[in-house]
C-alpha positions in Angstrom: 12.2 -39.5 5.9 13.7 -36.1 4.9 12.7 -32.7 6.4 10.4 -31.9 3.5 8.3 -35.0 4.0 8.2 -34.3 7.8 7.0 -30.7 7.1 4.3 -31.8 4.7 3.1 -34.4 7.1 3.1 -31.8 9.9 0.9 -29.5 7.8 -1.4 -32.4 6.7 -1.9 -33.5 10.3 -2.8 -30.0 11.4 -5.2 -29.5 8.6 -6.8 -32.9 9.2 -7.1 -32.4 12.9 -8.6 -28.9 12.6 -11.0 -30.1 9.8 -12.3 -32.8 12.2 -12.6 -30.2 15.0 -14.6 -27.9 12.8 -17.0 -30.8 12.0 -17.5 -31.1 15.7 -18.2 -27.4 16.2 -14.8 -26.3 17.2 -13.8 -22.6 16.7 -10.4 -21.6 15.4 -9.9 -19.1 18.1 -8.7 -19.1 21.7 -10.8 -17.8 24.6 -8.1 -15.4 25.7 -8.4 -13.6 22.4 -12.1 -13.3 22.7 -11.7 -12.0 26.3 -9.3 -9.4 25.1 -11.6 -8.2 22.3 -14.4 -7.8 24.8 -12.3 -5.9 27.4 -10.4 -3.7 25.0 -13.0 -3.0 22.3 -16.4 -3.8 23.9 -17.3 -6.6 21.6 -20.2 -8.9 22.4 -19.1 -12.5 23.3 -22.0 -14.1 21.5 -21.2 -12.1 18.4 -17.6 -13.1 18.3 -18.3 -16.7 18.9 -20.9 -16.6 16.2 -18.5 -15.2 13.5 -15.6 -17.4 14.6 -17.8 -20.5 14.3 -17.9 -19.9 10.5 -14.1 -19.8 10.0 -12.5 -22.2 7.6 -8.8 -22.8 7.3 -7.2 -20.8 4.5 -4.6 -23.3 3.2 -2.8 -21.0 0.8 -1.8 -18.7 3.6 -0.8 -21.5 5.8 1.5 -23.0 3.1 3.3 -19.7 2.9 3.7 -18.9 6.5 4.2 -22.5 7.9 7.3 -22.9 10.1 10.5 -22.9 8.2 12.4 -26.2 8.3 15.9 -26.3 9.8 18.6 -25.7 7.3 20.3 -28.8 6.1 23.9 -29.3 7.2 24.7 -31.1 3.9 25.9 -28.3 1.6 25.5 -30.5 -1.5 21.7 -30.7 -0.9 21.2 -26.9 -0.8 19.5 -25.6 -3.9 21.4 -23.0 -5.9 20.2 -19.4 -5.6 17.8 -18.6 -8.4 18.3 -15.2 -10.0 15.0 -13.4 -10.6 15.8 -11.1 -13.6 14.3 -7.7 -13.7 12.7 -8.1 -17.2 10.5 -10.9 -15.9 9.3 -8.8 -13.0 8.8 -5.8 -15.2 6.7 -7.8 -17.7 4.2 -8.7 -14.9 3.5 -5.2 -13.7 4.2 -2.8 -16.5 1.9 -3.8 -19.3 0.1 -1.8 -22.0 -3.3 -2.7 -20.5 -2.2 -1.5 -17.0 -0.9 1.7 -18.4 -4.1 2.4 -20.3 -6.2 1.5 -17.3 -4.0 3.8 -15.2 -4.5 6.7 -17.6 -8.3 6.2 -17.4 -8.1 6.0 -13.6 -6.2 9.4 -13.6 -8.7 10.9 -15.9 -11.7 9.7 -13.9 -10.3 10.8 -10.5 -8.3 13.8 -11.6 -9.9 16.1 -8.9 -9.2 13.7 -6.1 -5.6 13.1 -7.2 -5.1 16.9 -7.4 -6.4 17.3 -3.9 -4.1 14.5 -2.7 -1.1 16.3 -4.3 -2.2 19.7 -2.7 -2.7 18.1 0.8 0.1 15.6 0.9 2.5 16.6 -1.9 2.5 13.2 -3.4 2.8 12.7 -7.2 -0.6 11.7 -8.5 0.8 9.3 -11.0 2.7 7.4 -8.3 -0.6 7.1 -6.4 -2.2 5.7 -9.5 0.6 3.3 -10.2 0.5 1.9 -6.7 -3.2 1.3 -6.9 -2.7 -0.2 -10.3 0.0 -2.7 -9.2 -1.8 -3.5 -5.9 -5.3 -4.2 -7.3 -5.4 -3.2 -11.0 -7.5 -0.2 -10.0 -9.9 -2.2 -7.9 -10.5 -5.1 -10.3 -8.6 -7.6 -8.2 -8.8 -6.8 -4.5 -8.5 -10.5 -3.4 -10.5 -13.7 -3.4 -9.9 -15.0 0.2 -12.2 -14.3 3.0 -10.2 -12.1 5.4 -11.7 -13.6 8.6 -10.5 -17.1 7.4 -7.1 -15.9 6.5 -6.3 -13.9 9.6 -7.8 -16.5 12.0 -5.8 -19.3 10.3 -2.5 -17.3 10.6 -3.3 -16.1 14.1 -4.1 -19.4 15.7 -2.4 -22.2 13.7 1.3 -22.4 14.5 3.4 -20.5 11.9 6.4 -18.1 12.0 4.2 -14.9 12.2 1.5 -15.8 14.7 1.9 -12.7 16.8 1.8 -10.4 13.8 -1.4 -11.9 12.4 -3.2 -12.1 15.7 -2.7 -8.3 15.9 -4.0 -8.0 12.3 -7.0 -10.0 13.3 -7.7 -7.7 16.2 -7.3 -4.6 13.9 -9.6 -6.2 11.3 -12.4 -6.7 13.8 -12.0 -3.1 15.0 -12.2 -1.9 11.4 -15.5 -3.7 10.9 -16.8 -2.4 14.2 -16.0 1.2 13.2 -17.3 0.9 9.7 -20.2 -1.6 10.1 -18.7 -3.7 7.2 -19.7 -7.4 7.6 -16.6 -9.4 8.6 -18.1 -12.5 7.1 -18.2 -10.9 3.6 -14.9 -9.1 3.3 -12.4 -10.7 0.9 -8.7 -9.8 0.5 -5.3 -11.2 -0.4 -3.9 -14.5 0.7 -2.3 -12.6 3.6 -5.3 -10.5 4.6 -4.7 -7.2 2.7 -7.8 -5.3 1.7 -9.1 -2.7 -0.7 -7.7 -0.9 -3.7 -4.4 -0.1 -1.9 -4.1 -3.6 -0.4 -3.5 -2.3 3.1 -3.1 -4.7 6.0 -5.9 -3.9 8.6 -3.5 -2.2 11.1 -2.1 0.1 8.4 -5.5 1.0 7.1 -6.8 1.8 10.6 -3.8 4.1 11.0 -3.5 5.7 7.6 -7.1 5.6 6.4 -8.6 8.9 5.0 -12.2 9.7 4.4 -11.2 11.5 1.2 -14.7 11.7 -0.3 -16.1 13.0 3.0 -19.0 10.7 3.3 -18.5 10.0 7.0 -16.1 7.0 6.9 -13.1 5.6 5.1 -13.9 2.8 2.6 -10.8 0.9 1.3 -12.8 -0.2 -1.8 -13.7 3.4 -2.6 -11.3 5.0 -5.2 -11.2 8.5 -3.6 -10.6 7.1 -0.1 -7.9 4.8 -1.5 -6.2 7.8 -3.2 -6.2 9.8 0.0 -5.0 6.8 2.1 -2.1 5.9 -0.2 -1.1 9.6 -0.3 -1.1 9.9 3.5 0.8 6.7 3.8 3.6 8.0 1.6 3.6 11.4 3.2 3.8 9.9 6.7 6.8 7.8 5.6 8.8 10.8 4.4 7.6 11.7 0.9 9.3 14.9 -0.4 7.0 17.1 -2.5 8.3 17.4 -6.1 11.3 15.4 -5.1 13.1 13.1 -7.5 12.5 9.4 -7.5 15.0 7.7 -9.7 17.5 8.4 -12.6 19.2 5.8 -14.8 23.0 5.7 -14.1 25.9 4.9 -16.3 28.9 2.9 -15.1 31.9 1.1 -16.6 31.3 -2.5 -17.7 28.2 -4.8 -17.9 28.0 -6.1 -14.3 28.1 -3.8 -11.2 29.9 -5.0 -8.1 32.0 -2.0 -7.0 29.7 -0.7 -4.2 27.0 -2.0 -2.1 23.6 -1.7 -3.8 20.1 -1.5 -2.2 17.5 1.1 -1.4 18.6 1.9 2.1 22.3 2.7 1.5 22.9 6.2 0.3 26.0 7.7 -1.3 27.0 11.3 -2.1 26.7 11.8 -5.9 30.2 13.4 -6.1 31.7 10.3 -4.5 29.9 8.0 -7.0 31.6 9.9 -9.9 34.9 8.8 -8.5 33.8 5.2 -9.3 32.7 6.1 -12.8 29.0 6.2 -11.8 27.1 9.1 -13.2 23.4 10.1 -13.8 22.3 9.9 -17.4 19.9 12.8 -16.9 20.4 16.0 -14.8 19.7 15.6 -11.1 17.9 18.7 -9.9 18.0 18.9 -6.1 19.4 15.7 -4.6 22.9 15.3 -3.3 22.6 11.7 -2.2 21.2 8.5 -3.8 21.0 4.8 -3.3 22.4 2.4 -6.0 19.6 0.3 -7.4 20.8 -2.7 -9.4 18.3 -4.4 -11.7 19.7 -7.7 -12.9 19.2 -8.7 -16.5 20.5 -11.9 -18.1 23.6 -10.3 -19.7 24.0 -7.0 -17.8 23.0 -5.0 -14.8 20.8 -1.9 -15.0 22.0 0.7 -12.5 19.8 3.4 -11.2 20.1 6.2 -8.7 17.3 5.9 -6.2 16.5 9.1 -4.2 14.6 9.7 -1.0 11.2 9.2 -2.6 12.3 5.9 -4.1 13.1 4.8 -0.6 9.6 6.0 0.6 7.9 3.8 -2.1 9.8 0.8 -0.6 8.0 1.4 2.7 4.8 0.3 0.9 6.6 -2.9 -0.3 10.1 -3.6 0.8 11.5 -4.4 -2.7 13.6 -2.3 -5.0 12.0 -4.1 -8.0 8.5 -3.1 -6.6 9.5 0.6 -6.2 11.1 0.7 -9.7 7.9 -0.9 -11.2 5.8 1.8 -9.5 8.1 4.6 -10.7 8.2 3.4 -14.4 4.5 2.6 -14.5 3.8 6.1 -13.1 6.0 7.6 -15.8 4.2 5.7 -18.6 0.8 6.7 -17.2 1.9 10.3 -17.1 3.2 10.2 -20.7 -0.1 9.2 -22.1 -2.3 11.3 -19.8 -1.2 14.7 -21.2 
């Protein structure tokens, strides 16, 4: 029996055993967690036991975060690394319908976006692009009940139990503060909520009551605008700073220097390697090299400080570039 069959059997046995436990009234939560919530946050024990008695296993999340199998020592059995080309990623997130919906979002919430720019200095079109990519402007905020997701990942063994137990705590605190019903809130397969798809801990920290109605609502457009702007500002956003510029270089494949959003080079040094910006750079002296792989060539971009800040929202250069390009397209049809 190979490791894959063992892993699948392990997951099946866990699901089967917990399903039987639920049938017998078992709660997917440990008493220590309930005790902590009572002591730290003044929850009622009967209330917690009542909501946890409704929890069902969220299998999609468990499949993703299940323990990783040990690497095979047989090199011949290792799958080849699959290259995920940029055009395929771009096609998913930068589409005409999303651009049009983004322009409508900007038009509808122009005042809130302007206030976010004035208070936090964040580009309104970048805010709109992030909300567009994360939830299609609120049309897709998730189909999984968050209590099920976070309880599953907090208490069934997986590689991120500690992280998700903290997120479960933060989720319950969020519902306590806002009076949202924890039994009705739905989110992503990992427990992210609202238009900006924040994890509960991030939302509790960065949430803004931007429409000034007394509380911050992650499903409210204005509150989402303020919260995304605050998140970017707190992570170092530079007002009116450059984000990215396409770069030229010799050849069709780039391997001369290390690429990635966290390694910065002085622009004058890059010129010595034949790397140059295709548009004027106004006020940045350093940039990261962002390589976007196509089937027959590499796109090379210069990513500046604000590009790096976008990766704090999602740690992916492809994600940050999609946000930037979508923001540019929304801007172009919004004037």
